[in-house]
C-alpha positions as CSV (number, residue, x, y, z in Angstrom):
1,M,32.2,42.9,30.7
2,A,28.7,43.8,30.1
3,L,26.7,42.5,33.0
4,I,25.0,45.0,34.7
5,A,22.7,44.3,37.4
6,S,21.1,47.1,39.1
7,N,21.0,47.0,42.9
8,A,17.4,48.0,42.9
9,S,14.9,45.3,43.9
10,N,13.8,43.0,41.2
11,R,10.1,43.6,40.5
12,A,7.7,40.9,39.5
13,A,7.1,40.5,35.8
14,G,3.7,42.0,35.8
15,G,1.9,45.3,35.5
16,W,3.0,48.4,33.7
17,S,6.3,48.6,35.5
18,G,7.1,44.9,35.6
19,D,10.1,43.2,34.0
20,L,8.2,42.1,31.0
21,A,6.7,45.5,30.5
22,I,10.2,47.1,30.5
23,L,11.3,44.6,27.8
24,I,8.2,45.4,25.7
25,Y,8.9,49.2,26.0
26,I,12.4,48.6,24.8
27,A,11.0,46.5,21.9
28,F,8.5,49.2,21.0
29,A,11.3,51.8,20.9
30,T,13.0,49.7,18.2
31,I,9.8,49.6,16.1
32,A,9.4,53.4,16.5
33,I,12.9,53.9,15.3
34,H,12.2,51.8,12.2
35,V,8.9,53.6,11.5
36,L,10.5,57.0,11.8
37,A,13.6,56.0,9.6
38,G,12.1,53.5,7.3
39,G,10.6,55.7,4.6
40,K,13.5,58.1,4.0
41,Y,15.1,56.5,0.9
42,G,13.2,53.9,-1.1
43,F,12.6,50.2,-1.6
44,H,15.7,48.1,-1.7
45,R,16.4,45.8,-4.6
46,D,15.7,42.6,-2.5
47,E,12.5,44.1,-1.2
48,L,11.1,44.7,-4.7
49,A,11.5,40.9,-5.3
50,T,9.7,40.1,-2.0
51,L,7.0,42.6,-2.8
52,D,6.4,41.1,-6.2
53,D,6.4,37.5,-4.8
54,A,3.9,38.7,-2.2
55,R,1.4,39.2,-5.0
56,H,1.9,35.6,-6.1
57,L,1.3,33.7,-2.9
58,A,2.6,30.1,-3.1
59,W,4.0,27.4,-0.8
60,G,7.5,28.1,-2.1
61,Y,9.7,30.3,-4.3
62,V,13.0,29.8,-5.9
63,A,14.9,32.1,-3.5
64,Y,13.2,31.4,-0.2
65,P,10.3,29.5,1.5
66,P,6.9,31.2,1.8
67,I,6.8,33.0,5.1
68,T,8.5,36.3,4.0
69,P,6.2,36.8,1.0
70,F,3.3,35.9,3.2
71,F,4.1,38.7,5.6
72,G,4.8,40.9,2.6
73,R,1.2,40.2,1.4
74,L,-0.1,41.0,4.8
75,S,1.8,44.3,4.8
76,L,0.3,45.1,1.4
77,T,-3.2,44.4,2.6
78,L,-2.8,46.5,5.7
79,F,-0.6,49.4,4.6
80,G,-0.6,49.3,0.8
81,T,2.7,50.0,-0.8
82,S,3.9,52.3,2.0
83,L,7.6,51.7,2.5
84,A,7.5,51.9,6.3
85,G,4.4,49.8,6.3
86,F,6.0,47.1,4.1
87,R,8.9,46.9,6.6
88,F,6.7,46.8,9.7
89,F,6.6,43.0,10.2
90,A,10.3,42.7,9.8
91,A,10.7,45.3,12.4
92,L,8.2,43.6,14.6
93,A,9.9,40.2,14.3
94,N,13.2,41.7,15.4
95,A,11.5,43.6,18.3
96,I,10.0,40.3,19.6
97,A,13.5,38.8,19.5
98,V,14.7,41.6,21.8
99,V,12.0,40.7,24.3
100,L,12.9,37.0,24.0
101,A,16.5,37.8,24.8
102,G,15.4,39.4,28.0
103,L,13.1,36.5,28.9
104,M,15.9,34.0,28.4
105,A,18.0,36.0,30.9
106,R,15.0,35.9,33.3
107,D,14.7,32.1,32.9
108,L,18.4,31.6,33.4
109,G,18.0,33.4,36.8
110,G,18.7,37.0,35.9
111,R,17.1,39.9,37.6
112,R,15.8,43.0,35.8
113,G,19.3,44.4,35.2
114,A,20.4,41.3,33.4
115,Q,17.2,41.1,31.4
116,V,17.6,44.6,30.2
117,V,21.3,44.1,29.3
118,A,20.5,41.0,27.2
119,A,17.8,43.0,25.4
120,L,20.0,46.0,24.7
121,A,22.8,43.8,23.5
122,T,20.3,42.3,21.0
123,I,19.2,45.6,19.6
124,P,22.0,46.5,17.2
125,F,21.5,43.5,14.9
126,C,17.8,43.8,15.2
127,L,17.9,47.4,14.1
128,A,20.1,46.5,11.1
129,A,18.1,43.5,10.0
130,G,14.7,45.0,10.6
131,S,15.5,48.0,8.4
132,L,14.5,45.9,5.3
133,M,11.6,43.5,4.6
134,Q,13.7,40.3,3.9
135,Y,13.9,36.8,5.1
136,V,16.8,37.5,7.3
137,S,14.5,39.0,9.9
138,F,12.1,36.0,10.1
139,D,14.9,33.5,10.0
140,Y,16.6,35.3,12.9
141,F,13.4,35.5,14.8
142,F,12.7,31.7,14.6
143,W,16.3,30.9,15.6
144,V,15.8,33.1,18.7
145,L,12.4,31.7,19.4
146,T,13.7,28.1,19.2
147,D,16.5,29.0,21.6
148,Y,13.9,30.5,24.0
149,F,11.9,27.3,24.0
150,V,15.1,25.3,24.6
151,V,15.8,27.4,27.7
152,R,12.2,26.9,28.9
153,L,12.7,23.1,28.4
154,L,16.0,23.1,30.4
155,K,14.6,25.3,33.2
156,S,11.4,23.4,33.7
157,D,12.5,19.9,32.6
158,D,9.0,19.6,31.1
159,P,9.4,17.6,27.9
160,R,6.2,19.0,26.5
161,W,8.4,22.0,25.5
162,W,9.6,19.9,22.6
163,L,6.2,20.6,20.9
164,A,7.0,24.3,21.0
165,I,10.6,23.7,19.8
166,G,9.4,21.6,16.9
167,S,6.9,24.3,15.9
168,A,9.6,27.0,15.9
169,I,11.9,24.8,13.9
170,G,9.2,24.0,11.3
171,L,8.3,27.7,11.0
172,G,12.0,28.5,10.7
173,M,12.3,26.1,7.8
174,M,9.4,28.0,6.2
175,S,11.5,31.2,6.5
176,K,15.0,30.2,5.4
177,Y,16.8,26.9,4.8
178,S,19.4,27.6,7.4
179,M,17.4,26.1,10.3
180,P,19.1,22.7,10.0
181,F,22.3,24.2,11.3
182,L,20.6,25.2,14.5
183,V,18.9,21.7,14.7
184,A,22.4,20.2,14.3
185,G,23.6,22.2,17.3
186,L,20.6,21.1,19.3
187,L,21.1,17.5,18.3
188,V,24.8,17.6,19.3
189,G,23.9,19.2,22.6
190,V,21.4,16.5,23.4
191,L,23.8,13.7,22.5
192,L,26.7,15.1,24.5
193,T,24.9,16.1,27.7
194,D,22.5,14.8,30.2
195,C,19.7,15.7,27.8
196,R,20.2,12.3,26.2
197,R,17.3,11.3,28.4
198,Y,14.9,13.1,26.1
199,L,15.7,10.8,23.2
200,V,13.3,8.3,24.8
201,S,10.6,10.9,25.4
202,K,7.5,10.8,23.2
203,W,7.3,14.6,23.3
204,L,10.6,15.0,21.5
205,W,9.4,12.8,18.7
206,Y,6.0,14.6,18.6
207,G,7.9,17.8,18.3
208,F,9.9,16.4,15.4
209,A,6.7,15.3,13.7
210,I,5.2,18.8,14.2
211,S,8.3,20.4,12.5
212,I,8.0,18.1,9.5
213,L,4.2,18.7,9.3
214,I,4.7,22.5,9.2
215,F,7.4,22.2,6.6
216,L,5.6,19.7,4.5
217,P,3.8,22.1,2.1
218,N,7.1,23.7,1.1
219,L,8.7,20.3,0.8
220,L,6.0,19.1,-1.5
221,W,6.4,22.3,-3.5
222,Q,10.1,21.6,-3.9
223,V,9.3,18.1,-5.1
224,R,6.9,19.4,-7.7
225,H,9.5,22.0,-8.8
226,D,12.5,19.5,-9.0
227,F,14.1,21.0,-5.8
228,V,14.9,24.2,-7.6
229,S,15.9,26.0,-4.4
230,I,18.8,23.6,-4.0
231,Q,20.0,24.7,-7.4
232,F,19.5,28.3,-6.4
233,L,21.4,27.8,-3.1
234,R,24.3,26.1,-4.9
235,Y,24.6,29.0,-7.3
236,I,24.4,31.7,-4.6
237,H,26.9,29.9,-2.4
238,A,29.4,29.5,-5.2
239,R,28.9,33.2,-6.1
240,D,29.5,34.3,-2.5
241,I,32.7,32.3,-2.3
242,R,33.8,33.7,-5.7
243,I,33.3,37.3,-4.8
244,G,34.7,37.0,-1.3
245,R,31.5,37.3,0.8
246,T,32.4,34.3,2.9
247,Q,35.9,35.5,3.7
248,N,36.7,36.5,7.3
249,F,33.9,34.5,8.8
250,L,35.4,34.4,12.3
251,P,36.4,38.1,12.3
252,G,32.9,38.8,11.0
253,Q,31.5,37.5,14.3
254,L,33.2,40.4,16.1
255,Q,31.8,42.8,13.6
256,L,28.4,41.3,14.0
257,T,28.4,41.7,17.8
258,L,30.4,44.9,18.1
259,L,31.1,45.8,21.8
260,G,28.9,43.0,22.9
261,V,31.7,40.5,22.3
262,P,32.7,40.2,26.0
263,L,29.1,39.5,26.9
264,W,28.5,36.6,24.6
265,I,32.0,35.1,25.3
266,T,31.2,35.2,29.0
267,G,27.9,33.5,28.3
268,L,29.6,30.8,26.2
269,F,32.2,30.2,28.9
270,A,29.6,30.0,31.6
271,C,27.5,27.4,29.6
272,F,30.5,25.1,29.2
273,F,32.5,25.5,32.4
274,S,30.3,26.8,35.2
275,R,29.3,24.1,37.6
276,T,26.1,25.7,38.5
277,W,25.1,25.8,34.8
278,K,25.7,22.1,34.1
279,G,22.1,21.7,33.1
280,F,22.6,24.3,30.3
281,R,25.5,22.7,28.5
282,V,23.2,22.3,25.5
283,V,23.2,26.1,25.1
284,G,27.0,26.1,24.3
285,W,26.6,23.4,21.7
286,V,23.7,25.2,20.1
287,Y,26.2,28.0,19.4
288,L,29.4,26.1,18.7
289,T,28.1,23.5,16.3
290,P,26.6,25.9,13.7
291,L,29.7,28.1,14.1
292,L,32.0,25.1,13.1
293,L,29.6,24.0,10.3
294,F,29.4,27.5,8.8
295,L,33.2,27.9,9.1
296,I,33.8,24.6,7.3
297,L,31.1,25.1,4.6
298,K,32.0,28.7,4.1
299,G,28.9,30.5,5.3
300,R,28.5,34.2,5.6
301,A,29.2,35.8,9.0
302,Y,25.6,37.0,9.6
303,Y,24.3,33.4,9.4
304,M,25.3,33.1,13.1
305,A,23.2,36.1,14.2
306,G,20.4,34.1,15.7
307,T,22.6,32.4,18.2
308,Y,23.8,35.5,20.0
309,P,20.7,36.6,22.0
310,L,20.9,33.3,24.0
311,L,24.6,33.9,24.7
312,Y,23.9,37.5,25.6
313,A,21.3,36.3,28.1
314,A,23.7,33.7,29.6
315,G,26.5,36.3,29.8
316,S,24.3,38.9,31.4
317,V,23.1,36.5,34.2
318,W,26.7,35.3,34.9
319,G,27.9,38.8,35.0
320,E,25.1,40.0,37.3
321,K,26.2,37.4,39.8
322,W,29.9,38.3,39.4
323,L,29.2,41.9,40.0
324,L,27.7,41.1,43.4
325,S,31.1,39.7,44.4
326,L,32.9,43.0,43.7
327,R,33.3,46.0,45.9
328,H,30.8,48.7,45.3
329,G,33.1,51.2,43.6
330,R,34.6,48.6,41.2
331,A,31.1,47.2,40.4
332,T,29.8,50.7,39.6
333,T,32.7,51.3,37.2
334,V,32.0,48.0,35.4
335,R,28.3,48.8,35.1
336,V,29.0,52.3,33.7
337,L,31.5,50.9,31.1
338,A,29.1,48.1,30.1
339,W,26.0,50.4,29.8
340,T,28.1,52.8,27.8
341,A,29.3,50.1,25.4
342,L,25.7,48.9,24.8
343,L,24.5,52.4,24.1
344,V,27.4,53.1,21.8
345,D,26.6,50.0,19.8
346,I,23.0,51.1,19.3
347,V,23.9,54.6,18.3
348,V,26.5,53.4,15.8
349,V,24.1,51.0,14.2
350,I,21.4,53.7,13.9
351,A,23.9,56.1,12.3
352,L,25.4,53.6,9.9
353,A,22.8,51.0,9.1
354,L,19.5,52.9,9.0
355,P,18.5,55.0,6.0
356,I,18.8,58.4,7.7
357,A,22.0,60.1,6.5
358,P,21.4,63.0,4.1
359,V,22.5,61.9,0.6
360,G,25.8,63.5,-0.4
361,S,26.8,64.5,3.1
362,K,30.0,63.5,4.8
363,W,27.9,61.3,7.0
364,W,26.5,59.6,3.8
365,K,30.0,59.0,2.5
366,I,31.0,57.3,5.7
367,V,27.8,55.2,5.7
368,L,28.6,53.9,2.1
369,K,31.9,52.6,3.3
370,T,30.2,50.3,5.8
371,D,26.9,49.5,4.1
372,Y,27.0,49.4,0.3
373,D,23.4,48.0,0.2
374,L,21.9,51.4,1.0
375,R,22.8,52.5,-2.6
376,E,20.3,50.0,-3.9
377,E,17.4,51.9,-2.4
378,F,17.7,54.7,-5.0
379,G,16.5,55.1,-8.6
380,W,13.7,52.7,-9.0
381,P,10.9,55.2,-9.8
382,E,13.2,57.0,-12.2
383,L,14.0,53.8,-13.9
384,V,10.4,53.0,-14.5
385,E,9.7,56.6,-15.6
386,T,12.5,56.3,-18.2
387,I,11.2,53.0,-19.5
388,A,7.8,54.6,-19.9
389,K,9.4,57.4,-22.0
390,V,11.1,54.8,-24.1
391,R,7.7,53.1,-24.6
392,D,6.2,56.4,-25.7
393,S,9.0,56.8,-28.3
394,L,8.2,53.5,-30.0
395,P,6.3,53.5,-33.3
396,A,2.6,53.0,-32.8
397,Q,2.7,49.5,-34.4
398,D,5.4,48.4,-31.9
399,R,3.5,49.4,-28.8
400,G,0.8,46.8,-29.2
401,Q,3.0,43.7,-28.6
402,F,5.9,45.0,-26.6
403,R,7.1,43.8,-23.2
404,I,9.8,44.8,-20.7
405,L,12.6,42.3,-20.3
406,A,14.4,42.8,-17.0
407,G,17.8,41.3,-16.2
408,N,17.4,41.2,-12.4
409,Y,14.6,41.0,-9.8
410,G,15.1,44.6,-8.7
411,E,14.3,45.9,-12.2
412,A,11.4,43.5,-12.6
413,G,10.0,44.3,-9.2
414,A,10.3,48.1,-9.8
415,V,8.4,47.8,-13.1
416,D,5.7,45.8,-11.5
417,L,5.4,48.3,-8.6
418,Y,5.6,51.6,-10.4
419,G,4.6,50.6,-13.9
420,S,0.9,50.8,-13.5
421,R,0.9,54.6,-13.1
422,F,2.4,54.8,-16.6
423,G,0.3,52.0,-18.1
424,L,3.2,49.6,-18.5
425,P,2.7,45.9,-18.6
426,V,4.3,43.7,-15.9
427,A,8.0,42.8,-16.5
428,I,9.2,39.4,-17.7
429,S,12.5,38.0,-16.5
430,G,14.5,34.8,-16.4
431,V,15.6,35.3,-12.8
432,N,14.4,33.1,-9.9
433,S,10.6,32.8,-9.6
434,Y,10.0,35.3,-12.4
435,W,11.0,32.7,-15.0
436,A,8.1,30.4,-14.1
437,R,5.6,33.2,-14.8
438,G,6.6,33.1,-18.5
439,Y,6.8,35.7,-21.2
440,G,3.1,36.2,-21.9
441,N,0.6,35.4,-24.5
442,P,0.9,36.4,-27.3
443,A,4.7,36.4,-27.3
444,P,6.2,39.9,-27.5
445,Q,7.5,41.3,-30.8
446,T,9.4,44.2,-29.4
447,L,11.3,44.4,-26.1
448,I,12.4,47.2,-23.9
449,V,15.4,45.6,-22.1
450,V,17.1,46.6,-18.9
451,G,19.9,44.9,-17.0
452,L,21.2,42.7,-19.7
453,P,24.5,43.1,-21.6
454,L,24.6,44.1,-25.2
455,G,26.6,41.1,-26.3
456,F,23.9,38.7,-25.0
457,L,21.2,40.7,-26.8
458,Q,23.1,40.8,-30.1
459,D,23.4,37.0,-29.9
460,H,19.7,36.5,-29.7
461,F,18.0,39.4,-31.5
462,D,18.3,40.8,-35.0
463,S,18.1,44.4,-33.9
464,C,19.1,46.1,-30.6
465,R,19.7,49.8,-30.0
466,V,20.4,51.9,-26.9
467,A,17.3,54.0,-26.2
468,A,18.1,55.5,-22.8
469,R,20.3,55.3,-19.8
470,T,19.4,54.7,-16.1
471,W,19.7,57.6,-13.6
472,N,18.4,58.8,-10.3
473,R,17.7,62.2,-9.0
474,Y,20.3,62.0,-6.3
475,G,23.1,61.0,-8.5
476,V,23.8,57.9,-6.4
477,L,26.2,55.4,-8.1
478,N,24.8,51.9,-7.6
479,E,24.4,48.7,-9.5
480,E,21.9,50.1,-12.0
481,T,23.9,53.2,-12.9
482,L,27.3,51.6,-12.9
483,D,27.0,47.9,-14.0
484,H,24.2,48.0,-16.6
485,P,23.1,51.6,-17.3
486,D,21.9,51.1,-20.9
487,I,18.2,50.6,-21.7
488,F,17.7,48.8,-25.1
489,V,15.0,48.3,-27.6
490,C,15.3,44.9,-29.2
491,S,13.3,43.0,-31.8
492,G,13.6,40.0,-34.1
493,L,14.2,37.1,-31.7
494,R,16.3,34.6,-33.7
495,E,14.7,31.5,-32.2
496,S,11.2,30.7,-31.0
497,W,10.1,32.1,-27.7
498,P,9.7,28.6,-26.1
499,I,13.2,27.6,-27.0
500,F,14.7,30.9,-25.9
501,W,12.8,30.8,-22.6
502,R,13.9,27.3,-21.7
503,S,17.5,28.4,-21.9
504,F,16.9,31.8,-20.2
505,R,16.5,30.6,-16.7
506,Y,19.1,31.8,-14.1
507,Y,19.5,32.7,-10.5
508,G,20.5,35.8,-8.6
């Protein structure tokens, strides 16, 4: 049971050695880990899509709302195409979540020990999520920020905190469309507890209006684009169910929280059943309602990640008080076990989720069994280099009106990132937001094609031949080298480009 209050005096949250300062030091340590580890491999497939969308700022995209590409653009402006720089804001968002976990413990009545425990318990997921520049990090951050403001509301009973809650919800909706599940939990908690009194507060409705106002630009974008993201989400959800990504949702919560399980279970129990915490019953519903909804609707296990820092905070505070009731020797034993469990979790995640294992080593082989996604950080520069060689092999008359047709956003993003050094044009693709960018003017006559099956190409083109194969210098077997290794040269589209393009749209 991870609640580990130090018997040292609780210092005020001020100055270089105050409680807040300690939490900030811990958060900075996570950023330092990301910076040191973040550039060892390469861009992940998903990051290449985000990077490309960052160059086309808009109020919405097929796969996600605009906040992640916005921070991607900010990263490009500040750090160029540095891999560690591109991941900086994802790492920063997760680091702030670590601080918020500690602050929630403080507001729930915890001393320094409880605050540090809550922060450390939050670190493993933050390290894993912050290792990539993706919407998971920002969605997670706004869930945690919303929970923090809810705790401030419950502690102070100041209804003006609904303005902050509404702002966090609105920004969360601009990060990922999972925020309504947290809102559902908050609504259930308000209806089933003494917080019903807030329903007649003008501040709650002002907060609601703020959330709608913040989300409005993306909502209008969706209206103008026929709510394309709903189609995307339906496809992705059906795919996840089909390939088994939504299986083992409940066991996945244990994998998500590792040795922190006793801590959050303690926090959940305290919120529902502790008499002294009656005013915080809402916290339990904020967790339980999304859990049940995701279970029924078949969500992926990590969708619940943003609910755990609040439970870690609650569990740490309850445990801190429980330890004071134990004899010194027993309390010391519990503290040692708890600190050890927290540190083991952090070390395991660093070893298995961050891109630091030497490729081909025994360590690397163990990593691949737990995190397949790391394979997708290899081979993108080699792919573009190979495409450039195929371009150079084309007859001179074909090089004038050729384009690169990519089957997935990783390939398209890689061409757009690395292609300029070889004088390649930007890629065209039918996937997600790439489709809306079209096929160029004039329409291409010759295509270098990656990531599409030969059967599909033969159905649509008069001529297709294998011109090269994908590879990477480390010999890593991933989606590119295993699933669609052939690079084709195709010509003679059998229908007009407008007709072909209308039917070429797809999601992934």
